C-alpha positions in Angstrom: 48.2 41.8 38.8 45.4 40.5 37.4 45.8 37.0 34.9 41.6 36.6 34.2 43.0 37.2 30.4 44.5 34.1 28.6 46.7 36.5 26.4 47.9 38.4 29.6 49.2 35.4 31.3 50.9 33.9 28.2 52.8 37.0 27.8 53.9 36.9 31.4 55.0 33.9 31.3 57.2 34.8 27.7 58.5 38.0 29.8 59.5 35.3 32.6 61.3 33.3 30.6 63.3 35.5 28.5 66.7 35.0 29.0 69.0 37.5 30.6 72.3 38.5 29.6 75.3 37.0 31.3 76.3 40.0 32.8 73.1 40.7 34.5 72.3 37.3 35.9 73.8 37.8 38.9 72.3 41.2 39.9 68.8 39.6 39.5 67.2 37.1 41.1 66.3 34.1 38.7 62.2 34.1 38.4 62.1 31.0 35.4 59.0 28.9 36.4 59.8 25.2 36.1 58.4 22.8 33.4 55.3 21.8 35.9 53.3 25.2 34.8 52.8 25.9 38.8 51.6 22.0 39.8 52.6 22.1 42.9 53.2 24.3 45.6 56.5 23.5 46.9 59.5 21.1 46.3 58.8 18.6 48.5 54.9 18.2 47.5 56.7 16.9 44.0 58.5 14.8 45.8 56.1 13.2 47.5 54.1 12.6 44.4 56.8 11.2 42.6 57.2 8.9 45.3 53.6 8.1 45.6 53.9 7.1 41.4 56.6 5.1 42.3 55.0 3.1 45.0 51.8 2.9 42.6 54.1 1.4 39.7 55.3 -1.4 41.9 52.3 -2.5 43.0 50.4 -2.1 39.9 52.5 -2.5 37.0 51.7 -0.9 33.4 49.0 -2.1 31.4 51.4 -2.7 28.4 53.4 -5.1 30.8 50.3 -6.7 31.8 49.0 -7.3 29.0 52.3 -8.8 27.4 52.2 -11.2 30.3 48.7 -12.3 29.5 49.9 -12.8 26.2 52.7 -15.0 27.1 50.6 -16.8 29.6 48.2 -17.5 27.0 51.1 -18.6 24.0 52.4 -21.0 26.3 50.1 -24.3 26.7 49.5 -25.9 29.9 51.0 -29.1 30.2 48.3 -32.0 30.7 48.4 -33.2 34.3 48.1 -36.7 35.1 45.1 -37.4 37.8 46.5 -40.1 39.3 50.4 -38.5 39.8 50.7 -38.0 43.5 50.2 -34.8 44.7 52.9 -32.4 45.6 52.9 -30.4 48.9 52.3 -26.6 49.1 55.2 -24.0 49.3 55.8 -22.3 52.4 54.7 -19.2 50.5 51.3 -20.4 51.0 50.8 -19.9 54.4 49.7 -16.1 54.0 46.3 -14.3 54.6 43.8 -16.1 56.2 45.6 -19.4 56.4 48.4 -17.4 58.4 46.0 -16.2 61.1 44.3 -19.9 61.0 47.5 -20.9 61.9 48.5 -18.8 64.6 45.1 -19.6 65.9 45.8 -23.1 66.2 49.3 -22.4 67.5 47.4 -20.7 70.1 45.3 -23.0 71.2 48.5 -25.9 71.2 50.1 -23.5 73.5 47.3 -23.4 75.6 47.6 -27.3 76.0 44.0 -27.6 74.1 45.0 -30.1 71.8 41.5 -31.6 71.4 40.3 -28.5 70.1 43.0 -27.7 68.0 42.7 -31.0 65.8 39.3 -30.2 66.2 39.4 -26.9 64.5 41.6 -28.4 62.0 39.3 -30.9 61.0 36.1 -28.5 60.5 38.7 -26.1 58.8 39.3 -28.6 56.1 36.1 -28.1 54.5 35.4 -24.2 55.1 37.0 -21.3 53.0 40.4 -21.1 54.3 41.9 -24.6 54.3 44.7 -25.2 56.7 48.4 -26.0 55.3 50.0 -28.9 56.1 52.6 -26.7 58.0 49.6 -26.2 60.3 48.6 -29.8 60.3 52.3 -30.7 61.0 52.4 -28.6 64.1 49.1 -30.6 65.5 51.0 -33.8 64.8 54.2 -32.8 66.6 52.2 -31.4 69.5 50.0 -35.0 69.3 53.4 -36.9 69.4 55.0 -34.8 72.1 52.0 -35.8 74.3 52.2 -39.8 72.8 48.7 -39.3 71.7 49.5 -42.1 68.6 45.5 -43.1 68.3 44.6 -39.2 67.6 47.8 -38.6 65.5 47.2 -41.5 63.5 43.5 -40.5 63.4 44.1 -36.9 61.9 47.0 -38.1 59.4 44.1 -40.4 58.1 42.0 -37.6 57.6 44.1 -35.0 55.9 45.2 -37.6 53.8 41.7 -38.5 52.5 41.1 -34.5 52.4 43.5 -34.5 49.8 46.6 -32.1 51.8 49.3 -33.4 50.5 52.0 -34.5 52.8 55.3 -33.5 53.2 58.9 -34.7 54.7 58.0 -33.3 57.7 54.9 -35.4 58.1 56.6 -38.4 56.9 59.1 -38.0 59.6 56.3 -37.5 62.3 54.4 -40.8 61.4 57.8 -42.8 61.5 58.4 -41.6 65.1 55.1 -42.6 66.1 55.2 -46.1 64.7 58.7 -46.0 66.2 57.4 -45.2 69.7 54.3 -47.7 69.6 56.9 -50.5 69.1 56.3 -51.0 65.6 59.3 -51.1 63.3 58.4 -53.4 61.1 55.0 -50.8 60.1 57.6 -47.9 60.1 59.7 -49.7 57.4 57.0 -50.7 55.3 55.9 -47.1 55.4 59.4 -45.9 54.7 59.6 -48.4 51.6 56.4 -46.8 50.3 57.6 -43.4 50.7 60.8 -43.9 48.4 59.0 -45.6 46.0 56.0 -43.8 45.2 55.9 -40.3 47.3 57.5 -37.4 44.4 59.6 -36.9 47.9 62.8 -37.8 48.9 64.3 -38.7 52.5 65.9 -36.0 54.4 68.9 -36.6 57.0 66.6 -35.9 59.8 64.2 -39.1 58.4 67.2 -41.2 58.6 68.3 -40.0 62.2 64.6 -40.8 62.9 64.6 -44.5 61.6 67.9 -45.6 62.7 67.3 -44.5 66.1 64.2 -45.9 66.1 65.2 -49.3 64.7 68.0 -49.5 67.2 66.0 -48.8 70.3 63.6 -51.1 68.8 66.3 -54.3 68.5 66.7 -53.6 64.7 70.4 -53.2 64.5 70.8 -54.9 61.5 68.1 -52.9 59.7 69.8 -49.7 61.0 72.9 -50.8 59.5 71.4 -51.4 55.9 69.6 -47.9 56.3 73.1 -46.4 57.0 74.3 -47.9 54.0 72.0 -46.7 51.7 71.8 -43.3 53.0 75.8 -43.0 51.9 75.6 -45.0 49.0 72.5 -44.9 47.3 71.1 -41.0 48.2 74.7 -39.6 48.3 74.2 -38.2 52.3 77.6 -37.5 53.5 78.2 -39.4 56.9 76.2 -38.0 59.7 78.2 -38.6 62.8 74.8 -38.4 64.9 73.9 -41.8 62.7 77.1 -43.2 64.0 76.7 -42.4 67.4 73.0 -44.4 67.2 74.9 -47.3 66.3 77.2 -47.3 68.2 75.0 -47.5 71.1 73.1 -50.2 69.5 76.3 -52.8 69.1 77.1 -51.1 73.0 73.6 -52.7 74.0 74.0 -55.7 72.2 77.6 -56.3 73.9 79.1 -56.4 70.4 82.2 -54.0 71.5 83.9 -54.9 67.9 81.4 -53.4 65.8 81.9 -50.1 67.9 85.3 -49.8 66.9 84.9 -50.8 63.3 82.1 -48.0 63.2 84.2 -45.6 64.4 87.2 -46.1 62.1 84.6 -45.9 59.3 83.3 -42.3 60.2 87.2 -41.6 61.0 87.7 -42.4 57.6 84.6 -41.2 55.7 85.8 -37.5 57.5 88.9 -37.5 56.1 91.2 -39.2 59.0 90.0 -37.0 62.0 86.8 -37.0 64.1 86.3 -33.2 64.7 83.7 -30.5 64.7 80.2 -32.6 65.0 81.8 -35.5 65.1 82.5 -35.4 69.0 79.6 -36.5 69.1 80.6 -40.3 69.0 83.0 -39.6 72.0 80.2 -41.3 74.0 79.6 -44.1 71.9 83.2 -45.0 71.8 83.6 -44.6 75.7 80.8 -47.1 76.3 82.7 -49.6 73.9 85.9 -49.3 76.2 83.9 -49.4 79.3 82.2 -53.1 77.6 86.1 -54.4 77.2 87.0 -53.4 80.7 89.4 -50.5 79.5 88.5 -47.7 82.1 92.3 -45.9 81.5 91.5 -45.8 77.5 87.9 -44.5 78.4 89.0 -41.6 80.6 91.3 -40.8 78.0 88.6 -40.4 75.2 86.9 -38.5 77.7 89.9 -36.1 78.3 89.9 -35.7 74.6 86.7 -34.6 74.4 86.8 -32.1 77.4 89.4 -30.3 75.0 87.1 -30.2 72.1 84.6 -28.6 74.2 87.2 -26.0 75.5 87.3 -25.2 71.7 83.9 -23.7 71.7 82.6 -27.6 70.7 79.8 -27.6 73.1 76.7 -30.2 72.0 74.2 -31.3 73.8 73.6 -34.8 72.2 77.2 -35.3 72.7 77.3 -34.0 76.2 74.1 -36.6 76.7 76.0 -39.0 75.5 78.8 -38.9 77.7 77.1 -37.9 80.6 75.4 -41.5 80.1 78.7 -43.3 79.8 80.1 -42.0 83.0 76.6 -42.5 85.2 76.3 -46.0 84.2 80.1 -46.7 84.7 80.7 -45.5 87.8 82.2 -42.1 87.1 79.1 -40.3 88.6 81.3 -37.3 90.5 83.0 -36.8 86.8 79.6 -36.6 85.1 78.4 -34.6 88.0 81.2 -32.0 87.3 80.6 -32.1 83.4 76.7 -31.5 84.3 77.6 -28.3 86.3 80.1 -26.8 83.5 77.0 -27.5 81.0 74.7 -25.0 83.1 77.0 -22.8 83.5 77.8 -22.7 79.7 73.9 -22.9 79.0 73.1 -19.4 77.7 69.6 -19.9 75.5 69.0 -19.0 72.9 72.6 -18.2 72.1 74.0 -21.2 73.3 72.1 -24.7 74.0 74.7 -26.8 76.0 71.7 -28.3 78.0 68.4 -30.2 76.7 65.5 -32.3 78.0 67.8 -35.4 77.6 70.5 -34.0 79.9 68.6 -33.6 82.8 66.5 -37.1 82.3 70.3 -38.8 82.1 71.1 -36.9 85.5 67.7 -38.1 87.1 68.9 -41.3 86.1 72.1 -41.2 87.5 71.2 -39.8 91.0 68.6 -42.8 91.2 71.8 -45.2 90.7 73.4 -43.8 93.0 70.3 -43.7 95.3 70.1 -40.0 96.0 66.4 -40.0 94.8 65.6 -36.2 96.9 68.2 -34.9 94.2 66.8 -37.0 91.4 63.5 -34.9 92.4 65.3 -31.4 92.6 66.7 -31.7 89.5 63.3 -32.9 87.6 61.9 -29.9 89.1 64.6 -26.9 88.5 64.4 -28.0 84.9 62.1 -24.9 84.1 65.1 -22.6 85.6 66.8 -23.2 82.5 64.3 -23.2 79.9 63.7 -27.0 79.7 60.0 -28.5 80.2 59.8 -32.1 81.1 57.2 -34.0 79.6 55.3 -37.3 80.3 58.3 -39.1 79.1 60.4 -37.6 82.3 57.7 -37.8 85.0 57.1 -41.4 84.0 60.9 -42.2 84.2 61.4 -41.0 87.6 57.9 -42.3 88.9 59.3 -45.6 87.5 62.3 -45.2 89.3 60.9 -44.4 92.9 58.0 -46.8 92.7 60.6 -49.6 91.9 62.5 -49.1 95.3 59.2 -48.9 97.5 58.9 -44.9 97.5 55.6 -44.6 97.0 54.9 -41.4 98.6 57.8 -39.8 96.9 56.4 -41.1 93.7 52.7 -39.7 94.3 54.0 -36.4 95.0 55.9 -36.5 91.9 52.6 -37.2 90.1 51.0 -34.0 92.3 53.8 -31.9 90.6 52.6 -32.5 86.9 49.5 -30.7 87.0 51.5 -27.4 87.6 54.1 -28.4 85.2 51.2 -28.5 82.7 52.1 -32.0 81.9 49.0 -34.7 81.6 49.3 -38.5 82.9 48.8 -41.0 80.3 48.0 -44.6 81.0 51.9 -45.9 81.9 51.6 -43.4 85.1 48.1 -44.6 86.1 49.3 -48.2 86.0 52.8 -47.4 87.6 50.9 -45.9 90.3 47.8 -48.7 90.6 50.4 -51.8 90.5 52.7 -50.2 93.3 49.1 -49.2 95.5 48.0 -52.9 94.7 51.8 -54.2 95.9 51.6 -52.1 99.3 48.4 -53.3 100.0 46.5 -50.0 99.2 43.9 -51.3 97.3 41.5 -49.0 97.3 44.2 -46.3 96.4 44.7 -48.4 93.5 41.3 -48.6 92.4 40.6 -44.8 92.3 43.8 -44.4 89.8 42.5 -47.0 87.7 39.0 -44.8 87.5 41.0 -41.3 87.5 42.4 -43.2 84.2 39.3 -44.1 82.4 37.8 -40.8 83.4 40.9 -38.5 81.6 40.2 -40.3 78.6 42.9 -42.9 78.9 42.0 -46.0 77.5 43.8 -48.9 79.7 44.2 -52.2 78.1 42.5 -55.7 79.1 45.9 -56.9 81.4 45.4 -53.9 83.5 42.1 -54.5 84.4 41.9 -58.1 84.6 44.9 -57.1 87.0 42.7 -54.7 89.0 39.7 -56.8 89.2 41.7 -59.7 90.5 43.0 -58.0 93.2 39.7 -56.9 94.0 37.9 -60.1 94.2 41.2 -61.8 96.6 40.0 -58.7 99.0 36.6 -59.5 98.7 35.7 -56.6 97.0 33.0 -58.4 94.7 30.7 -55.2 94.1 33.5 -52.9 93.2 34.9 -55.3 90.7 31.5 -56.0 89.3 31.1 -51.9 89.1 34.7 -51.8 87.0 33.2 -54.6 85.1 30.1 -52.7 83.9 32.2 -49.7 83.3 34.7 -51.2 81.1 32.7 -54.0 79.3 31.7 -51.8 76.5 35.5 -49.8 76.1 37.2 -53.1 76.1 37.1 -55.6 73.7 37.2 -58.9 76.6 37.6 -62.2 75.8 36.1 -65.3 77.1 38.1 -65.9 80.0 37.5 -62.5 81.2 33.6 -62.6 81.2 34.3 -67.0 82.8 35.7 -64.9 85.8 33.2 -62.3 86.5 30.4 -64.5 85.9 32.1 -67.5 88.0 32.6 -64.4 90.8 29.1 -63.6 90.6 27.6 -67.5 90.9 30.3 -68.4 93.9 27.9 -65.5 95.9 24.6 -66.9 94.7 23.9 -64.2 92.3 22.5 -66.3 89.0 20.3 -63.2 88.1 23.6 -61.2 87.9 25.3 -63.9 85.5 22.1 -64.0 83.1 22.2 -60.3 82.9 25.9 -60.6 81.9 24.9 -63.2 79.4 22.3 -60.9 78.2 24.6 -58.2 77.8 26.8 -60.4 75.6 24.3 -61.2 73.4 22.9 -57.6 73.1 26.4 -56.1 72.2 26.7 -56.8 68.4 30.8 -56.8 68.9 31.1 -59.3 71.2 30.5 -63.0 70.4 28.6 -65.3 72.6 30.5 -68.4 71.8 29.5 -71.9 72.1 31.9 -72.6 74.9 30.9 -69.5 76.9 27.3 -70.8 76.5 27.9 -74.0 77.7 29.8 -72.3 80.9 26.7 -70.1 81.5 24.6 -73.4 81.6 26.7 -75.2 83.7 26.8 -72.3 86.4 23.1 -72.1 85.9 22.4 -76.3 86.5 23.9 -75.8 89.9 20.5 -74.3 90.9 18.3 -75.9 87.9 17.6 -72.8 86.1 19.4 -74.0 82.8 16.6 -73.8 80.8 16.1 -69.7 81.7 19.4 -69.5 79.3 17.8 -71.7 76.6 14.4 -69.2 77.2 16.7 -66.4 77.0 18.4 -67.0 73.6 14.7 -68.2 72.2 13.4 -64.2 73.3 16.6 -62.5 71.8 16.0 -64.6 68.6 12.5 -63.6 68.3 13.0 -59.9 69.4 15.5 -59.7 66.4 13.0 -60.9 64.1 10.5 -59.1 65.2 13.1 -56.1 64.8 14.0 -57.0 61.2 10.3 -57.5 60.4 10.0 -53.8 61.6 12.6 -52.5 59.6 11.1 -53.7 56.7 8.1 -52.4 57.1 9.1 -48.9 58.1 11.4 -49.0 54.9 8.3 -49.9 52.9 6.1 -47.3 54.9 9.1 -44.5 54.0 8.7 -45.2 50.2 5.2 -45.0 50.1 5.1 -41.8 51.9 7.8 -40.5 49.4 5.7 -42.1 46.7 2.7 -40.0 48.3 4.7 -36.8 48.5 5.8 -36.7 44.8 2.2 -37.6 43.6 1.0 -34.6 45.6 3.2 -32.3 44.2 2.5 -33.5 40.5 -1.7 -33.7 40.7 -2.3 -30.6 40.8 -0.3 -29.5 37.2 -2.3 -33.1 36.2 -5.6 -31.4 37.4 -5.3 -28.2 35.6 -4.3 -29.8 32.3 -7.4 -32.0 32.7 -9.9 -29.3 33.8 -8.6 -26.8 30.7 -8.9 -30.0 27.9 -12.5 -31.2 29.8 -13.9 -27.6 29.3 -12.8 -27.5 25.6 -14.0 -30.5 24.7 -17.7 -29.6 26.2 -17.6 -26.8 23.9 -16.9 -28.8 21.1 -19.5 -31.4 21.6 -22.0 -28.5 22.3 -21.1 -27.2 18.7 -21.2 -30.7 17.1 -24.5 -31.3 18.5 -25.9 -28.4 17.5 -24.6 -28.7 13.8 -26.1 -32.1 13.2 -29.2 -31.0 14.7 -29.6 -28.5 11.8 -28.3 -30.9 9.4 -31.2 -33.6 10.4 -33.8 -30.7 10.5 -32.8 -30.0 6.5 -32.8 -33.2 5.2 -36.1 -34.3 6.9 -37.7 -31.4 5.0 -35.9 -32.3 1.6 -37.3 -35.8 1.9 -40.7 -35.0 2.5 -40.9 -32.9 -0.7 -39.4 -35.4 -2.6 -42.1 -37.8 -1.3 -44.8 -35.7 -2.7 -43.9 -35.2 -6.0 -42.5 -38.4 -7.1 -43.8 -41.8 -7.7 -43.1 -44.8 -5.5 -41.1 -47.1 -7.2 -38.9 -44.1 -8.5 -38.7 -42.7 -5.3 -37.5 -46.0 -3.9 -34.9 -46.3 -6.5 -34.0 -42.5 -5.9 -34.1 -42.8 -2.3 -31.6 -45.6 -2.5 -29.2 -43.9 -4.3 -30.2 -41.0 -2.5 -29.2 -42.4 0.9 -25.9 -44.1 -0.6 -25.3 -40.2 -1.7 -26.1 -38.9 1.2 -24.2 -41.3 3.3 -20.9 -40.3 1.3 -22.2 -36.8 1.8 -22.5 -37.2 5.5 -18.5 -38.8 5.6 -17.6 -35.8 4.0 -18.9 -33.4 6.1 -18.3 -35.5 9.2 -14.2 -35.2 7.9 -14.1 -31.7 7.6 -16.4 -30.8 10.5 -15.2 -28.9 13.7 -16.6 -31.5 15.4 -14.4 -34.2 14.4 -11.2 -31.7 14.3 -11.8 -31.1 17.9 -12.0 -34.9 18.9 -8.7 -35.4 16.7 -7.3 -32.7 18.9 -8.2 -34.4 21.9 -7.3 -37.7 20.7 -3.3 -36.1 20.0 -3.8 -34.4 23.7 -5.0 -38.0 24.8 -1.6 -39.1 23.3 0.3 -37.2 25.6 -1.2 -37.5 29.2 -3.4 -41.3 29.4 -5.2 -39.6 32.4 -6.4 -36.3 30.6 -7.7 -38.3 27.7 -9.8 -40.2 30.2 -11.2 -37.3 31.7 -11.8 -36.1 28.5 -13.7 -39.1 27.4 -15.6 -39.3 31.1 -17.0 -35.3 30.6 -17.7 -36.3 26.7 -19.6 -39.4 27.9 -21.4 -37.0 30.7 -22.8 -34.6 27.7 -23.7 -37.3 24.9 -25.9 -39.1 27.9 -28.9 -36.7 28.0 
């Protein structure tokens, strides 16, 4: 059948859509064409198109709704924001797109233990097209805190604050932990008060846990109790058993067992008369309180109650660690060992986290108290089998225990395992090994550990340097001591006593030239001060050999050099100003020169025209005067000549006012008002034309 003609096609459609009688409908199949008018070849294609349109509507809403939203947005005026108001931190929804890719890139650097590159990448990204979120910054800060890189953490925090990245509660918590770890509880309290009074954020329960634990560890128990009362009474938080546990441990350390039981009763009252659930964390502190009072039986009964809670599935790593510590430090190591083995059996991460890094550290201390150092080393090294990674603090704790008990070889073995576990030694690690080597009369090995510490980027303090140099001088290694002085003199802010010690050592061996060089270095160092007391000391050492005047000459020479250097700086500044001025003039002169040449040419043409007109006028006047002289009497000619002269002056004045020469000249004067240099050049050109 052909559908070439429209009428035939419509007739065919009409025939197909004609209703069939009811008694014939079952006899023949239906040939009804849908309203789509053959738009789709199959129902599946139609369904796919419907799904595509629905997806499109979800991604791109109708224009009517967009216009309505725009109108509503235009009608609602935006509130005027105060520029001095503190900025709110970005929500987690901002971590998308390129910022999420940047976040993952920095997390990769952190996992590779390349914290310097991660911090540098974060700094560079702040002023790029992809600014990092506060969550990315917190990841870097947390990694730096774990590795005790406090100076780098504070530097990065100061940088993001200046860059305008608003901090959230996690950022503040990391800063609190940093100050408390650095033994600066007063600074942490001051920063906490500043956050409460000025920041648009409220402290979280984690904030109070960090602050109270840090204050207890730093001996600020009274401040910790005040924060606990503020958390419950003012901020409205529910009582936290973990915080009560920290406070009870602090009371045990201070020997105040009465406060331990008072805190326990207070928590029990606030929790409805029974310490259950998370409250089991206080059992360790309660046991320690009983042990302090000498009530061992009651302490073990408390331990039995704790085990019954664990059988109910109330395993908690913090509670277990507290009970382990109470057992290990009060002569119940066998019970602690049984509890630790049961904890390892129940540990099934990530479903059940029963042990953590603190659990292994407590057992290491327990083994060391029992004198089982090899078992302590074994426990530390098998930590990774339970998905717990030791940190620098864990290694330092064991190295300290081994060095204190004269086991330097074992301590060096543990130190050698740090690199394999991905842990970097810090200043404390090297100082422990250096001091122990010095005690064992291994001065060279101690000096080697000090040198490694400096090369690794750690910055030893002045006391450590003085101990090493003093020991080297005692054994007669003066040259090596001098080499360490040269290494550290620019890195440490030495006091006068440190300078005097090394100068005295050099003077005693007759190396006065070295003493003068050291004095010269102090004078050249802008951060160091060559005090009068130190000057008198140097003069006294030089006086022994009659070379006292050399220091005076040295000081005069340095003053002269400083004066010359200052004069050169002034001269260089003036030269730079002159060169800058010359560059500006060179840029301006081509434009002025071109304008001067244009105006000079116009003035030359005007002067030539003026001279030509003036010559013609003088020629006409001479002819007229000759004619009058021929036909007039002498006296008449004289009177008329006088009158004529007056009229001619007026005529010449009138002609001069209307002559093009004066017009051009006036134009030149006007232009000269705009440019003095152009006017001078124009006058010079005019003078050259008039002179002939």
